[in-house]
N, C-alpha and C positions, 0 to 999 in steps of 0.2 A: 723205278730201283729193282734193279734184280740181283740179290746175295748172291743167290750161286755163282754168275759171273764173277761179281767183287770179290767171291773169296777166291777166286781162283786166280783174280789180277794179281791178290797180295801175295801170291807165289812166281805168277809166271807174265804179272802184269797183262792179263789177257784185254783188259778195255780200261780206262779212265772213270773210278767211280767218283760219285760226289764229292768227297772230300780228300781224292788222290791230289798228290802236287802236280803243278804244272809242269809240261813236257819244258826243259832243260831252266826253271824257274829256281830258286834258293830253297830248300828246304825249310818250313817255319816250324815253328818251337814248338813240340807235344802238347803244351799247355795251352790249348786253344777253347773256344766257346762249341764251336763243334763234335771235338772229342770228347767233355765235360758232358753235352747232350747225348752222344753216343753212350756214355757210360751210364746219362740218368736213365736212359732207354734200357741197357739192360740191367739196373738196378730194378725197373720197374717188372720183368719178366717174372721172377718171384711172387712179385705181389699179383700180376695175375692169373698165374696159375693158382695160386692159395684161395683168389676169390671165385674162382673155376672151382675149384675143390669142396670149396664152402658152398657151394650154391649159393653165390651172389651173382648173379648174373650183371646186375644192374651196375656194382663196384667195377667187375668185371670190362665190361663195356667201355667205362669210364677211365679207366687204365689203358685200354690198348686204343684209344682212340689219343688218349694224351699220349701214348707211344709214338704214336703215327703224327703228330706235332710236332714234337721232337727231331722225327726224321727228316719231315720238311724244312724244320728251322736251321737246323745241321747243314745240309746242303747248302739250303739258300744262303745263310752266311759265311760260308765256308768260300763260293763262288763271288759274293758279293763283296767281301771283305778281303780278301784272299788270306784267308785264316786255311789254307791247305796246309798237311803235316802228313807225311809218311806214315804215322800212327792212327791218322784218322782213315788209313786207304784199308787197314786192318779191322780197325776198329766198328766203321761203320757198317759194313756189309757184315760181320761177325753178327752187332747187335740185331740189325734186321731178321735176319737168318734165325735166331736164337726166337726173337718174338715169333715169328711165323709157323717157326715149326713146333713150337710149345703151345700156341692157340691151336693149331689141328690136329697133335696129337691128345691134348688134353680134351678139344670139344669131340672127340672121335669116341671117349671110352664111353660106354654103352651107359646110360640111367645116371650120370652124372648133370647133364645140361637139363636144366627144364623146358628149354624150347625145342628146337628141329638140331639134333646134333647131325656133326660130320660123316657122314659112311665111314668106316673104317677103310674100306678102300679107295677112297679117293683119297687120303691120309697117306694112303701104299703108293698112290701114283704122284701125289706130290713130293714125296721122299725119292722116290724113283727116278722121280726128273731129275729133281738136282744131283743124284748121283751121275747121271749119266752125263748133264753137262761137265762136271768136275774132273772126269774120266775121258771125256773127249776133249777136252782144253789139255788136259794133261800128257794125252796123247799125240796131239798134234804139238805140245812143247817137244816134246823127248823126241820125236821120232822124224818131226821136219823142222823144228826148231821154231816154229813161229810164235810168238808172243802176242799176238792180237786176236781176238775172236768177239767182237764186238756182239751185242744181243739184236737179236731183229726186232722187227716190230712185233710182231706176234708173242715173242716171248716176253715181251714189255706190256702187252696186254694179258698174257697169262699171270704176270703177277700183278696187277692191277685187278685180277680179276680174285684173283685169291684173296687179295686183301680186305676188297667191297664183301666177298663169301664171309668171310671171318666177322664181318662189321653185322653184315644180316644175321647171321649163325647168332650172335652174341646178343644184338637185341631183340631177335624172338622170345629169348628167353624173360623178356624187360614187357614184350609188346605179343602175346601169342597170335595174333592174327597176321604176325608175318613169318609164321611158321612154314606156310605153303610156297613164298617167296625163298625162304632161306633153302627149303629144299630142290626147287631149281636151280638157285645159285649154283650147288653143288656140285648139280651135271655142269653146267658150263664150268665151272672148274677142272672138271675130268676131260671136258673136251678139249677146252684150247691147251689143259697139261700134255695130252696125248699128240695133240697136234704140235704144240713147240717143242716138246722132245723129237719127232720125227724129223721136224724141220732142222732141228740142230745136229742130227745125224748124216741128212742130204746134207747140207751147209759144210759138213766136215769133209764130208767123200768127193766136195766139190774142189774142197782148198787144197787138199790131199791131191789131186788127179790133175789142179793147175800147177801144183808144186813139183808134180813129177813130169810134167811137160814142160815146164821151163828149165829143167835141171836136165831134162834130153837134149832141148835145143841148145843151150850151153856146149851141153857134151859136145856134138856137131859142130859146132862154131870152132871149137877146142881142137877137134879132127882137123875140120880145116885149114886151121892155121897152121897146125903142124905138117901137113902135107904138101901145104905153098912153101 
C-alpha cells in the first residue's frame, strides 16, 4: 500500500493501485465489494478519531486494525475476482491516506494519547514526504508527459513502517510496556520517510535525464535523415 502514489495515479495514472482497472480490460460496475470496503474504511476514520479524542486507546486500536483488514480484503477481492473499477482507483488510496494521516495527526497531539505519542516533527515529515511524491509525480507528468512513476521498494517499506508504528503507538496506550518500542518505531518512521523522500527526488532526476537524452538522440536521428 502506497497511498500518495495511488492518489497521484488517480490523476495521471502513475501506477496501478490495488483496485485499479486492468490494462485493456472492461471497466467494472462501481458498486463492487472492494469499493464498499473502501467506503467502510472511510466511515471508520471518524470513529477512530473520536476514540482517540475520547481517550479510548483500545477502541481506537480495534477500529484501526479493522480498517486495515478492509484494506487487505478490498485489494485481494479486486485482484482475485476481477472486481476492479475506475472508482476503486480513487476510493482505495483516498481511504488509505485519510486513515493514516488522521492517525498521525491525532496521535501527535500532546496529552491526548495515554501511551507514547507520535512526535510532531515525525508527523510533519510524513506529510511533507507525501507532498513531495505528489508534486514530483505531477511535474514529471506535466513537463515530460510521463504517466508512470512506480513506487520503489524503499517506499513500500516506509509505508509498512508507518502502519506498524501507528499500531504499536495505539497499543502502547493499552499496554504501557510497549511505550519504549513505540518511541523507537517513531524514529524508524522518520528514517525511512527521509530516505524514501530522497529516493523519489533522485529517481525523478534520473527519469528526467533519461527523457532528455532520448529526445536529444531522436533529434540527432531526425537531423541525420534530413541531411541525407
